[in-house]
C-alpha positions, 0 to 999 in steps of 0.5 A, a space after each residue: 693881916 689882922 690887927 691886935 683888936 681883931 685878935 682879941 675879938 676872935 681869940 675864942 673863935 680861934 681856940 674853938 676851931 671856928 675860924 675858916 682857913 684864911 682867917 685862921 692863917 691870918 690869926 696865926 700870922 699875926 700872933 707869930 709876929 706880935 709878942 703882945 698877942 702871943 702873950 694874950 693868947 697864952 693868957 687866954 689858954 691858961 685861963 681856959 685850962 685853969 677854969 676847966 679844973 675848978 669844981 662845979 659851984 652853984 651860981 649865987 641866988 638871983 637876989 645875991 647877984 642883984 645886991 652885988 650889982 647894986 653895991 658895985 654900982 654905988 661904989 662906982 658912983 661914989 669912987 673918986 676919979 683916979 689920977 695918973 701917977 707920975 712916972 
């Protein structure tokens, strides 16, 4: 039977009908038995359906993307490490 990691890695293939019979059967068996993977699959289906309803927007210009990536990298490097909050 597939693991949860394998389900996550193969979800797109499953939804696009790219899995063979045995793999598809293993995928369905695992999802049928694993509540977490059922939720994951439903989230992905919902996301795909939602994205299909978005209007087409032009991609940001390459210089805008580079600037965003640069700023994100600076933020990551200067962000203090997170600590776990007590339960």
